[in-house]
Chimera marker file (.cmm) of the C-alpha trace (Angstrom):
<marker_set name="trace">
<marker id="1" x="-11.273" y="8.432" z="-6.281" r="1" g="1" b="0" radius="0.5"/>
<marker id="2" x="-13.092" y="11.377" z="-4.772" r="1" g="1" b="0" radius="0.5"/>
<marker id="3" x="-11.870" y="14.868" z="-5.562" r="1" g="1" b="0" radius="0.5"/>
<marker id="4" x="-12.038" y="17.807" z="-3.176" r="1" g="1" b="0" radius="0.5"/>
<marker id="5" x="-10.566" y="21.296" z="-3.398" r="1" g="1" b="0" radius="0.5"/>
<marker id="6" x="-7.497" y="20.961" z="-5.646" r="1" g="1" b="0" radius="0.5"/>
<marker id="7" x="-5.579" y="23.886" z="-4.121" r="1" g="1" b="0" radius="0.5"/>
<marker id="8" x="-2.132" y="23.059" z="-2.826" r="1" g="1" b="0" radius="0.5"/>
<marker id="9" x="-1.649" y="24.790" z="0.478" r="1" g="1" b="0" radius="0.5"/>
<marker id="10" x="1.640" y="23.257" z="1.580" r="1" g="1" b="0" radius="0.5"/>
<marker id="11" x="5.020" y="24.572" z="0.526" r="1" g="1" b="0" radius="0.5"/>
<marker id="12" x="6.536" y="21.158" z="-0.110" r="1" g="1" b="0" radius="0.5"/>
<marker id="13" x="4.802" y="19.552" z="-3.093" r="1" g="1" b="0" radius="0.5"/>
<marker id="14" x="3.585" y="16.001" z="-2.743" r="1" g="1" b="0" radius="0.5"/>
<marker id="15" x="4.077" y="13.482" z="-5.493" r="1" g="1" b="0" radius="0.5"/>
<marker id="16" x="0.777" y="11.858" z="-6.312" r="1" g="1" b="0" radius="0.5"/>
<marker id="17" x="1.122" y="8.107" z="-6.537" r="1" g="1" b="0" radius="0.5"/>
<marker id="18" x="0.161" y="6.335" z="-9.738" r="1" g="1" b="0" radius="0.5"/>
<marker id="19" x="-2.986" y="4.363" z="-8.969" r="1" g="1" b="0" radius="0.5"/>
<marker id="20" x="-4.657" y="1.320" z="-10.470" r="1" g="1" b="0" radius="0.5"/>
<marker id="21" x="-8.357" y="0.577" z="-10.389" r="1" g="1" b="0" radius="0.5"/>
<marker id="22" x="-9.316" y="-2.644" z="-8.658" r="1" g="1" b="0" radius="0.5"/>
<marker id="23" x="-12.635" y="-3.789" z="-10.073" r="1" g="1" b="0" radius="0.5"/>
<marker id="24" x="-15.681" y="-4.508" z="-7.951" r="1" g="1" b="0" radius="0.5"/>
<marker id="25" x="-16.704" y="-8.062" z="-7.306" r="1" g="1" b="0" radius="0.5"/>
<marker id="26" x="-16.825" y="-11.054" z="-5.022" r="1" g="1" b="0" radius="0.5"/>
<marker id="27" x="-13.693" y="-12.871" z="-3.893" r="1" g="1" b="0" radius="0.5"/>
<marker id="28" x="-12.688" y="-15.495" z="-1.378" r="1" g="1" b="0" radius="0.5"/>
<marker id="29" x="-10.982" y="-13.821" z="1.564" r="1" g="1" b="0" radius="0.5"/>
<marker id="30" x="-8.891" y="-15.657" z="4.115" r="1" g="1" b="0" radius="0.5"/>
<marker id="31" x="-7.563" y="-19.187" z="4.170" r="1" g="1" b="0" radius="0.5"/>
<marker id="32" x="-8.666" y="-22.509" z="5.614" r="1" g="1" b="0" radius="0.5"/>
<marker id="33" x="-5.034" y="-23.676" z="5.854" r="1" g="1" b="0" radius="0.5"/>
<marker id="34" x="-3.317" y="-20.505" z="7.020" r="1" g="1" b="0" radius="0.5"/>
<marker id="35" x="-3.008" y="-18.818" z="10.387" r="1" g="1" b="0" radius="0.5"/>
<marker id="36" x="-5.917" y="-18.751" z="12.822" r="1" g="1" b="0" radius="0.5"/>
<marker id="37" x="-6.553" y="-15.065" z="12.108" r="1" g="1" b="0" radius="0.5"/>
<marker id="38" x="-7.131" y="-15.912" z="8.410" r="1" g="1" b="0" radius="0.5"/>
<marker id="39" x="-10.043" y="-18.252" z="9.183" r="1" g="1" b="0" radius="0.5"/>
<marker id="40" x="-12.725" y="-18.889" z="8.224" r="1" g="1" b="0" radius="0.5"/>
<marker id="41" x="-12.393" y="-18.419" z="4.486" r="1" g="1" b="0" radius="0.5"/>
<marker id="42" x="-15.409" y="-16.408" z="3.341" r="1" g="1" b="0" radius="0.5"/>
<marker id="43" x="-16.865" y="-14.567" z="0.341" r="1" g="1" b="0" radius="0.5"/>
<marker id="44" x="-16.550" y="-10.790" z="0.382" r="1" g="1" b="0" radius="0.5"/>
<marker id="45" x="-17.998" y="-8.195" z="-1.999" r="1" g="1" b="0" radius="0.5"/>
<marker id="46" x="-16.033" y="-5.024" z="-2.664" r="1" g="1" b="0" radius="0.5"/>
<marker id="47" x="-16.944" y="-2.013" z="-4.734" r="1" g="1" b="0" radius="0.5"/>
<marker id="48" x="-14.242" y="-0.835" z="-7.106" r="1" g="1" b="0" radius="0.5"/>
<marker id="49" x="-11.455" y="1.248" z="-5.581" r="1" g="1" b="0" radius="0.5"/>
<marker id="50" x="-8.090" y="2.724" z="-6.474" r="1" g="1" b="0" radius="0.5"/>
<marker id="51" x="-4.816" y="1.559" z="-4.968" r="1" g="1" b="0" radius="0.5"/>
<marker id="52" x="-1.319" y="2.939" z="-5.386" r="1" g="1" b="0" radius="0.5"/>
<marker id="53" x="0.509" y="0.927" z="-8.037" r="1" g="1" b="0" radius="0.5"/>
<marker id="54" x="3.704" y="0.912" z="-5.946" r="1" g="1" b="0" radius="0.5"/>
<marker id="55" x="4.815" y="1.505" z="-2.395" r="1" g="1" b="0" radius="0.5"/>
<marker id="56" x="5.669" y="5.042" z="-1.304" r="1" g="1" b="0" radius="0.5"/>
<marker id="57" x="9.371" y="5.675" z="-1.832" r="1" g="1" b="0" radius="0.5"/>
<marker id="58" x="11.856" y="7.234" z="0.565" r="1" g="1" b="0" radius="0.5"/>
<marker id="59" x="11.980" y="10.287" z="-1.708" r="1" g="1" b="0" radius="0.5"/>
<marker id="60" x="8.191" y="10.724" z="-1.559" r="1" g="1" b="0" radius="0.5"/>
<marker id="61" x="8.126" y="10.156" z="2.190" r="1" g="1" b="0" radius="0.5"/>
<marker id="62" x="10.970" y="12.659" z="2.678" r="1" g="1" b="0" radius="0.5"/>
<marker id="63" x="8.703" y="15.383" z="1.272" r="1" g="1" b="0" radius="0.5"/>
<marker id="64" x="6.134" y="14.512" z="3.930" r="1" g="1" b="0" radius="0.5"/>
<marker id="65" x="8.768" y="14.589" z="6.679" r="1" g="1" b="0" radius="0.5"/>
<marker id="66" x="10.055" y="17.958" z="5.490" r="1" g="1" b="0" radius="0.5"/>
<marker id="67" x="6.575" y="19.484" z="5.268" r="1" g="1" b="0" radius="0.5"/>
<marker id="68" x="5.401" y="18.210" z="8.643" r="1" g="1" b="0" radius="0.5"/>
<marker id="69" x="8.665" y="18.229" z="10.639" r="1" g="1" b="0" radius="0.5"/>
<marker id="70" x="7.882" y="14.682" z="11.779" r="1" g="1" b="0" radius="0.5"/>
<marker id="71" x="10.628" y="12.397" z="12.980" r="1" g="1" b="0" radius="0.5"/>
<marker id="72" x="11.762" y="9.841" z="10.394" r="1" g="1" b="0" radius="0.5"/>
<marker id="73" x="10.915" y="6.175" z="10.924" r="1" g="1" b="0" radius="0.5"/>
<marker id="74" x="13.445" y="3.648" z="12.231" r="1" g="1" b="0" radius="0.5"/>
<marker id="75" x="16.105" y="2.632" z="9.687" r="1" g="1" b="0" radius="0.5"/>
<marker id="76" x="15.724" y="5.955" z="7.843" r="1" g="1" b="0" radius="0.5"/>
<marker id="77" x="19.498" y="6.432" z="7.772" r="1" g="1" b="0" radius="0.5"/>
<marker id="78" x="20.373" y="2.742" z="7.335" r="1" g="1" b="0" radius="0.5"/>
<marker id="79" x="22.171" y="2.404" z="3.967" r="1" g="1" b="0" radius="0.5"/>
<marker id="80" x="20.365" y="-0.891" z="3.340" r="1" g="1" b="0" radius="0.5"/>
<marker id="81" x="16.996" y="0.872" z="3.340" r="1" g="1" b="0" radius="0.5"/>
<marker id="82" x="17.686" y="4.506" z="2.474" r="1" g="1" b="0" radius="0.5"/>
<marker id="83" x="17.994" y="4.704" z="-1.325" r="1" g="1" b="0" radius="0.5"/>
<marker id="84" x="15.568" y="7.403" z="-2.523" r="1" g="1" b="0" radius="0.5"/>
<marker id="85" x="13.767" y="5.005" z="-4.886" r="1" g="1" b="0" radius="0.5"/>
<marker id="86" x="13.355" y="2.188" z="-2.346" r="1" g="1" b="0" radius="0.5"/>
<marker id="87" x="10.025" y="1.813" z="-0.543" r="1" g="1" b="0" radius="0.5"/>
<marker id="88" x="9.999" y="3.514" z="2.834" r="1" g="1" b="0" radius="0.5"/>
<marker id="89" x="10.218" y="0.944" z="5.656" r="1" g="1" b="0" radius="0.5"/>
<marker id="90" x="9.223" y="0.714" z="9.325" r="1" g="1" b="0" radius="0.5"/>
<marker id="91" x="6.439" y="3.296" z="9.052" r="1" g="1" b="0" radius="0.5"/>
<marker id="92" x="3.766" y="2.766" z="11.690" r="1" g="1" b="0" radius="0.5"/>
<marker id="93" x="0.085" y="2.497" z="10.781" r="1" g="1" b="0" radius="0.5"/>
<marker id="94" x="-0.440" y="5.892" z="12.451" r="1" g="1" b="0" radius="0.5"/>
<marker id="95" x="2.342" y="7.499" z="10.399" r="1" g="1" b="0" radius="0.5"/>
<marker id="96" x="0.941" y="5.973" z="7.202" r="1" g="1" b="0" radius="0.5"/>
<marker id="97" x="-2.451" y="7.419" z="8.098" r="1" g="1" b="0" radius="0.5"/>
<marker id="98" x="-0.863" y="10.853" z="8.656" r="1" g="1" b="0" radius="0.5"/>
<marker id="99" x="0.868" y="10.553" z="5.278" r="1" g="1" b="0" radius="0.5"/>
<marker id="100" x="-2.521" y="9.933" z="3.639" r="1" g="1" b="0" radius="0.5"/>
<marker id="101" x="-4.020" y="12.975" z="5.392" r="1" g="1" b="0" radius="0.5"/>
<marker id="102" x="-1.073" y="15.128" z="4.308" r="1" g="1" b="0" radius="0.5"/>
<marker id="103" x="-1.317" y="13.867" z="0.726" r="1" g="1" b="0" radius="0.5"/>
<marker id="104" x="-5.039" y="14.673" z="0.750" r="1" g="1" b="0" radius="0.5"/>
<marker id="105" x="-4.310" y="18.246" z="1.897" r="1" g="1" b="0" radius="0.5"/>
<marker id="106" x="-1.651" y="18.708" z="-0.777" r="1" g="1" b="0" radius="0.5"/>
<marker id="107" x="-3.617" y="17.282" z="-3.688" r="1" g="1" b="0" radius="0.5"/>
<marker id="108" x="-7.280" y="17.682" z="-2.837" r="1" g="1" b="0" radius="0.5"/>
<marker id="109" x="-7.813" y="13.974" z="-3.570" r="1" g="1" b="0" radius="0.5"/>
<marker id="110" x="-9.171" y="11.490" z="-1.066" r="1" g="1" b="0" radius="0.5"/>
<marker id="111" x="-6.213" y="9.258" z="-0.183" r="1" g="1" b="0" radius="0.5"/>
<marker id="112" x="-6.602" y="6.645" z="2.561" r="1" g="1" b="0" radius="0.5"/>
<marker id="113" x="-5.203" y="3.309" z="3.639" r="1" g="1" b="0" radius="0.5"/>
<marker id="114" x="-6.875" y="0.249" z="2.111" r="1" g="1" b="0" radius="0.5"/>
<marker id="115" x="-8.996" y="-2.015" z="4.271" r="1" g="1" b="0" radius="0.5"/>
<marker id="116" x="-7.786" y="-5.549" z="4.955" r="1" g="1" b="0" radius="0.5"/>
<marker id="117" x="-10.280" y="-6.884" z="2.391" r="1" g="1" b="0" radius="0.5"/>
<marker id="118" x="-9.200" y="-4.342" z="-0.249" r="1" g="1" b="0" radius="0.5"/>
<marker id="119" x="-5.548" y="-5.169" z="0.301" r="1" g="1" b="0" radius="0.5"/>
<marker id="120" x="-6.154" y="-8.910" z="0.020" r="1" g="1" b="0" radius="0.5"/>
<marker id="121" x="-8.265" y="-8.571" z="-3.143" r="1" g="1" b="0" radius="0.5"/>
<marker id="122" x="-5.579" y="-6.459" z="-4.803" r="1" g="1" b="0" radius="0.5"/>
<marker id="123" x="-2.745" y="-8.726" z="-3.644" r="1" g="1" b="0" radius="0.5"/>
<marker id="124" x="-4.471" y="-11.816" z="-5.032" r="1" g="1" b="0" radius="0.5"/>
<marker id="125" x="-4.353" y="-10.295" z="-8.502" r="1" g="1" b="0" radius="0.5"/>
<marker id="126" x="-7.726" y="-11.738" z="-9.457" r="1" g="1" b="0" radius="0.5"/>
<marker id="127" x="-6.778" y="-15.375" z="-8.813" r="1" g="1" b="0" radius="0.5"/>
<marker id="128" x="-9.306" y="-17.468" z="-6.907" r="1" g="1" b="0" radius="0.5"/>
<marker id="129" x="-8.626" y="-20.602" z="-4.878" r="1" g="1" b="0" radius="0.5"/>
<marker id="130" x="-4.842" y="-20.166" z="-4.906" r="1" g="1" b="0" radius="0.5"/>
<marker id="131" x="-2.466" y="-19.769" z="-1.981" r="1" g="1" b="0" radius="0.5"/>
<marker id="132" x="-0.414" y="-17.009" z="-3.614" r="1" g="1" b="0" radius="0.5"/>
<marker id="133" x="-0.957" y="-14.385" z="-6.329" r="1" g="1" b="0" radius="0.5"/>
<marker id="134" x="1.089" y="-16.557" z="-8.720" r="1" g="1" b="0" radius="0.5"/>
<marker id="135" x="-0.576" y="-19.906" z="-7.858" r="1" g="1" b="0" radius="0.5"/>
<marker id="136" x="-0.135" y="-22.637" z="-5.246" r="1" g="1" b="0" radius="0.5"/>
<marker id="137" x="3.641" y="-23.146" z="-5.423" r="1" g="1" b="0" radius="0.5"/>
<marker id="138" x="5.612" y="-21.533" z="-2.593" r="1" g="1" b="0" radius="0.5"/>
<marker id="139" x="7.768" y="-18.447" z="-3.110" r="1" g="1" b="0" radius="0.5"/>
<marker id="140" x="10.905" y="-20.570" z="-3.384" r="1" g="1" b="0" radius="0.5"/>
<marker id="141" x="9.528" y="-21.814" z="-6.739" r="1" g="1" b="0" radius="0.5"/>
<marker id="142" x="9.802" y="-18.343" z="-8.266" r="1" g="1" b="0" radius="0.5"/>
<marker id="143" x="12.750" y="-17.572" z="-10.560" r="1" g="1" b="0" radius="0.5"/>
<marker id="144" x="15.640" y="-15.905" z="-8.747" r="1" g="1" b="0" radius="0.5"/>
<marker id="145" x="13.956" y="-16.355" z="-5.352" r="1" g="1" b="0" radius="0.5"/>
<marker id="146" x="17.248" y="-17.216" z="-3.627" r="1" g="1" b="0" radius="0.5"/>
<marker id="147" x="19.348" y="-14.587" z="-5.426" r="1" g="1" b="0" radius="0.5"/>
<marker id="148" x="20.198" y="-11.306" z="-3.744" r="1" g="1" b="0" radius="0.5"/>
<link id1="1" id2="2" r="1" g="1" b="0" radius="0.2"/>
<link id1="2" id2="3" r="1" g="1" b="0" radius="0.2"/>
<link id1="3" id2="4" r="1" g="1" b="0" radius="0.2"/>
<link id1="4" id2="5" r="1" g="1" b="0" radius="0.2"/>
<link id1="5" id2="6" r="1" g="1" b="0" radius="0.2"/>
<link id1="6" id2="7" r="1" g="1" b="0" radius="0.2"/>
<link id1="7" id2="8" r="1" g="1" b="0" radius="0.2"/>
<link id1="8" id2="9" r="1" g="1" b="0" radius="0.2"/>
<link id1="9" id2="10" r="1" g="1" b="0" radius="0.2"/>
<link id1="10" id2="11" r="1" g="1" b="0" radius="0.2"/>
<link id1="11" id2="12" r="1" g="1" b="0" radius="0.2"/>
<link id1="12" id2="13" r="1" g="1" b="0" radius="0.2"/>
<link id1="13" id2="14" r="1" g="1" b="0" radius="0.2"/>
<link id1="14" id2="15" r="1" g="1" b="0" radius="0.2"/>
<link id1="15" id2="16" r="1" g="1" b="0" radius="0.2"/>
<link id1="16" id2="17" r="1" g="1" b="0" radius="0.2"/>
<link id1="17" id2="18" r="1" g="1" b="0" radius="0.2"/>
<link id1="18" id2="19" r="1" g="1" b="0" radius="0.2"/>
<link id1="19" id2="20" r="1" g="1" b="0" radius="0.2"/>
<link id1="20" id2="21" r="1" g="1" b="0" radius="0.2"/>
<link id1="21" id2="22" r="1" g="1" b="0" radius="0.2"/>
<link id1="22" id2="23" r="1" g="1" b="0" radius="0.2"/>
<link id1="23" id2="24" r="1" g="1" b="0" radius="0.2"/>
<link id1="24" id2="25" r="1" g="1" b="0" radius="0.2"/>
<link id1="25" id2="26" r="1" g="1" b="0" radius="0.2"/>
<link id1="26" id2="27" r="1" g="1" b="0" radius="0.2"/>
<link id1="27" id2="28" r="1" g="1" b="0" radius="0.2"/>
<link id1="28" id2="29" r="1" g="1" b="0" radius="0.2"/>
<link id1="29" id2="30" r="1" g="1" b="0" radius="0.2"/>
<link id1="30" id2="31" r="1" g="1" b="0" radius="0.2"/>
<link id1="31" id2="32" r="1" g="1" b="0" radius="0.2"/>
<link id1="32" id2="33" r="1" g="1" b="0" radius="0.2"/>
<link id1="33" id2="34" r="1" g="1" b="0" radius="0.2"/>
<link id1="34" id2="35" r="1" g="1" b="0" radius="0.2"/>
<link id1="35" id2="36" r="1" g="1" b="0" radius="0.2"/>
<link id1="36" id2="37" r="1" g="1" b="0" radius="0.2"/>
<link id1="37" id2="38" r="1" g="1" b="0" radius="0.2"/>
<link id1="38" id2="39" r="1" g="1" b="0" radius="0.2"/>
<link id1="39" id2="40" r="1" g="1" b="0" radius="0.2"/>
<link id1="40" id2="41" r="1" g="1" b="0" radius="0.2"/>
<link id1="41" id2="42" r="1" g="1" b="0" radius="0.2"/>
<link id1="42" id2="43" r="1" g="1" b="0" radius="0.2"/>
<link id1="43" id2="44" r="1" g="1" b="0" radius="0.2"/>
<link id1="44" id2="45" r="1" g="1" b="0" radius="0.2"/>
<link id1="45" id2="46" r="1" g="1" b="0" radius="0.2"/>
<link id1="46" id2="47" r="1" g="1" b="0" radius="0.2"/>
<link id1="47" id2="48" r="1" g="1" b="0" radius="0.2"/>
<link id1="48" id2="49" r="1" g="1" b="0" radius="0.2"/>
<link id1="49" id2="50" r="1" g="1" b="0" radius="0.2"/>
<link id1="50" id2="51" r="1" g="1" b="0" radius="0.2"/>
<link id1="51" id2="52" r="1" g="1" b="0" radius="0.2"/>
<link id1="52" id2="53" r="1" g="1" b="0" radius="0.2"/>
<link id1="53" id2="54" r="1" g="1" b="0" radius="0.2"/>
<link id1="54" id2="55" r="1" g="1" b="0" radius="0.2"/>
<link id1="55" id2="56" r="1" g="1" b="0" radius="0.2"/>
<link id1="56" id2="57" r="1" g="1" b="0" radius="0.2"/>
<link id1="57" id2="58" r="1" g="1" b="0" radius="0.2"/>
<link id1="58" id2="59" r="1" g="1" b="0" radius="0.2"/>
<link id1="59" id2="60" r="1" g="1" b="0" radius="0.2"/>
<link id1="60" id2="61" r="1" g="1" b="0" radius="0.2"/>
<link id1="61" id2="62" r="1" g="1" b="0" radius="0.2"/>
<link id1="62" id2="63" r="1" g="1" b="0" radius="0.2"/>
<link id1="63" id2="64" r="1" g="1" b="0" radius="0.2"/>
<link id1="64" id2="65" r="1" g="1" b="0" radius="0.2"/>
<link id1="65" id2="66" r="1" g="1" b="0" radius="0.2"/>
<link id1="66" id2="67" r="1" g="1" b="0" radius="0.2"/>
<link id1="67" id2="68" r="1" g="1" b="0" radius="0.2"/>
<link id1="68" id2="69" r="1" g="1" b="0" radius="0.2"/>
<link id1="69" id2="70" r="1" g="1" b="0" radius="0.2"/>
<link id1="70" id2="71" r="1" g="1" b="0" radius="0.2"/>
<link id1="71" id2="72" r="1" g="1" b="0" radius="0.2"/>
<link id1="72" id2="73" r="1" g="1" b="0" radius="0.2"/>
<link id1="73" id2="74" r="1" g="1" b="0" radius="0.2"/>
<link id1="74" id2="75" r="1" g="1" b="0" radius="0.2"/>
<link id1="75" id2="76" r="1" g="1" b="0" radius="0.2"/>
<link id1="76" id2="77" r="1" g="1" b="0" radius="0.2"/>
<link id1="77" id2="78" r="1" g="1" b="0" radius="0.2"/>
<link id1="78" id2="79" r="1" g="1" b="0" radius="0.2"/>
<link id1="79" id2="80" r="1" g="1" b="0" radius="0.2"/>
<link id1="80" id2="81" r="1" g="1" b="0" radius="0.2"/>
<link id1="81" id2="82" r="1" g="1" b="0" radius="0.2"/>
<link id1="82" id2="83" r="1" g="1" b="0" radius="0.2"/>
<link id1="83" id2="84" r="1" g="1" b="0" radius="0.2"/>
<link id1="84" id2="85" r="1" g="1" b="0" radius="0.2"/>
<link id1="85" id2="86" r="1" g="1" b="0" radius="0.2"/>
<link id1="86" id2="87" r="1" g="1" b="0" radius="0.2"/>
<link id1="87" id2="88" r="1" g="1" b="0" radius="0.2"/>
<link id1="88" id2="89" r="1" g="1" b="0" radius="0.2"/>
<link id1="89" id2="90" r="1" g="1" b="0" radius="0.2"/>
<link id1="90" id2="91" r="1" g="1" b="0" radius="0.2"/>
<link id1="91" id2="92" r="1" g="1" b="0" radius="0.2"/>
<link id1="92" id2="93" r="1" g="1" b="0" radius="0.2"/>
<link id1="93" id2="94" r="1" g="1" b="0" radius="0.2"/>
<link id1="94" id2="95" r="1" g="1" b="0" radius="0.2"/>
<link id1="95" id2="96" r="1" g="1" b="0" radius="0.2"/>
<link id1="96" id2="97" r="1" g="1" b="0" radius="0.2"/>
<link id1="97" id2="98" r="1" g="1" b="0" radius="0.2"/>
<link id1="98" id2="99" r="1" g="1" b="0" radius="0.2"/>
<link id1="99" id2="100" r="1" g="1" b="0" radius="0.2"/>
<link id1="100" id2="101" r="1" g="1" b="0" radius="0.2"/>
<link id1="101" id2="102" r="1" g="1" b="0" radius="0.2"/>
<link id1="102" id2="103" r="1" g="1" b="0" radius="0.2"/>
<link id1="103" id2="104" r="1" g="1" b="0" radius="0.2"/>
<link id1="104" id2="105" r="1" g="1" b="0" radius="0.2"/>
<link id1="105" id2="106" r="1" g="1" b="0" radius="0.2"/>
<link id1="106" id2="107" r="1" g="1" b="0" radius="0.2"/>
<link id1="107" id2="108" r="1" g="1" b="0" radius="0.2"/>
<link id1="108" id2="109" r="1" g="1" b="0" radius="0.2"/>
<link id1="109" id2="110" r="1" g="1" b="0" radius="0.2"/>
<link id1="110" id2="111" r="1" g="1" b="0" radius="0.2"/>
<link id1="111" id2="112" r="1" g="1" b="0" radius="0.2"/>
<link id1="112" id2="113" r="1" g="1" b="0" radius="0.2"/>
<link id1="113" id2="114" r="1" g="1" b="0" radius="0.2"/>
<link id1="114" id2="115" r="1" g="1" b="0" radius="0.2"/>
<link id1="115" id2="116" r="1" g="1" b="0" radius="0.2"/>
<link id1="116" id2="117" r="1" g="1" b="0" radius="0.2"/>
<link id1="117" id2="118" r="1" g="1" b="0" radius="0.2"/>
<link id1="118" id2="119" r="1" g="1" b="0" radius="0.2"/>
<link id1="119" id2="120" r="1" g="1" b="0" radius="0.2"/>
<link id1="120" id2="121" r="1" g="1" b="0" radius="0.2"/>
<link id1="121" id2="122" r="1" g="1" b="0" radius="0.2"/>
<link id1="122" id2="123" r="1" g="1" b="0" radius="0.2"/>
<link id1="123" id2="124" r="1" g="1" b="0" radius="0.2"/>
<link id1="124" id2="125" r="1" g="1" b="0" radius="0.2"/>
<link id1="125" id2="126" r="1" g="1" b="0" radius="0.2"/>
<link id1="126" id2="127" r="1" g="1" b="0" radius="0.2"/>
<link id1="127" id2="128" r="1" g="1" b="0" radius="0.2"/>
<link id1="128" id2="129" r="1" g="1" b="0" radius="0.2"/>
<link id1="129" id2="130" r="1" g="1" b="0" radius="0.2"/>
<link id1="130" id2="131" r="1" g="1" b="0" radius="0.2"/>
<link id1="131" id2="132" r="1" g="1" b="0" radius="0.2"/>
<link id1="132" id2="133" r="1" g="1" b="0" radius="0.2"/>
<link id1="133" id2="134" r="1" g="1" b="0" radius="0.2"/>
<link id1="134" id2="135" r="1" g="1" b="0" radius="0.2"/>
<link id1="135" id2="136" r="1" g="1" b="0" radius="0.2"/>
<link id1="136" id2="137" r="1" g="1" b="0" radius="0.2"/>
<link id1="137" id2="138" r="1" g="1" b="0" radius="0.2"/>
<link id1="138" id2="139" r="1" g="1" b="0" radius="0.2"/>
<link id1="139" id2="140" r="1" g="1" b="0" radius="0.2"/>
<link id1="140" id2="141" r="1" g="1" b="0" radius="0.2"/>
<link id1="141" id2="142" r="1" g="1" b="0" radius="0.2"/>
<link id1="142" id2="143" r="1" g="1" b="0" radius="0.2"/>
<link id1="143" id2="144" r="1" g="1" b="0" radius="0.2"/>
<link id1="144" id2="145" r="1" g="1" b="0" radius="0.2"/>
<link id1="145" id2="146" r="1" g="1" b="0" radius="0.2"/>
<link id1="146" id2="147" r="1" g="1" b="0" radius="0.2"/>
<link id1="147" id2="148" r="1" g="1" b="0" radius="0.2"/>
</marker_set>
């Protein structure tokens, strides 16, 4: 993660996300059996990078909204999605990009959105030749899949 000027110029402090290092290496990206936009399956090399360990919460995103006076995303006040510790939902790609720029200004660290390849490598969890990060069995095979 690149570091720039560490001064914090905004009045509302940002919470820096905990990050995990995704190691460099080759991986198979895409799927031969998935949607058309996942084909063809191909090898991709990525240098190591850092990714937030968890999604940005409503509480963290609220600091951004307060500091920038931006309008909240859809469902912001919906009780099903508004707990402070839940991940923020319905944020557009453009708003996520603005959040990264704001976080960079607040912290002096180079935050950005991951590329499609970076996201897929991280989501696969290091498994090769599997349909899902946990193996080939569908999500319904996971414990408590159908419980709410």
